[in-house]
C-alpha positions as CSV (number, residue, x, y, z in Angstrom):
1,M,-2.0,6.0,-13.1
2,P,-5.4,6.4,-13.1
3,P,-7.1,6.7,-9.6
4,S,-8.7,3.7,-10.1
5,D,-5.7,1.7,-9.5
6,L,-5.2,3.1,-6.3
7,V,-6.5,1.7,-3.4
8,S,-7.1,2.6,0.9
9,T,-4.7,1.4,3.2
10,P,-7.3,-1.2,4.5
11,E,-7.5,-2.7,1.1
12,A,-4.0,-2.6,0.4
13,A,-3.5,-4.7,3.8
14,K,-6.2,-6.8,3.0
15,A,-4.5,-7.9,-0.3
16,L,-1.2,-8.4,1.6
17,G,-2.7,-10.5,4.5
18,V,-1.6,-7.6,7.1
19,S,-3.2,-5.1,9.2
20,P,-3.8,-1.9,8.3
21,R,-1.8,-1.0,11.2
22,T,0.9,-3.1,10.3
23,L,1.1,-1.4,6.8
24,Q,1.2,1.9,8.7
25,R,4.4,0.8,10.7
26,Y,5.9,-0.4,7.6
27,V,5.4,3.1,5.8
28,T,7.0,4.7,9.8
29,Q,10.0,2.3,9.1
30,G,10.4,3.5,5.7
31,L,10.0,0.1,4.4
32,V,7.4,0.7,1.8
33,T,6.3,4.1,0.3
34,P,2.6,4.5,-1.0
35,E,2.1,6.0,-4.1
36,I,0.2,9.4,-2.7
37,T,-0.6,10.6,0.4
38,L,-4.0,12.5,0.3
39,P,-3.9,16.3,2.1
40,S,-5.9,14.5,4.8
41,G,-2.8,12.2,5.4
42,Q,-4.5,9.0,4.0
43,Y,-2.6,6.8,1.7
44,R,-3.5,5.2,-1.6
45,W,-1.9,2.4,-3.0
46,N,-1.1,0.5,-5.9
47,V,-1.2,-3.2,-5.0
48,A,0.9,-4.6,-7.2
49,K,4.1,-1.8,-6.8
50,L,3.5,-2.7,-2.6
51,R,4.0,-6.1,-3.5
52,R,7.5,-5.5,-5.8
53,Q,8.3,-2.6,-2.8
54,I,7.7,-5.7,-0.2
55,G,9.4,-8.8,-2.6
56,I,6.0,-10.2,-3.2
57,A,5.3,-11.5,-6.4
58,D,2.4,-10.3,-8.4
59,E,-0.6,-12.8,-8.2
60,D,-1.7,-13.3,-12.2
């Protein structure tokens, strides 16, 4: 997957309509898995995969 398909946690949270902290909490609780975790500990997300993880249909 090209890196351009990946977004930061704030961008992914905005796409889902939740706060970045909520998305981070989902990771901690094991509800979602980021596409990659950078060496700095920051997450990068594929929004379409994230939506599938939480059961939201993709927007076309």
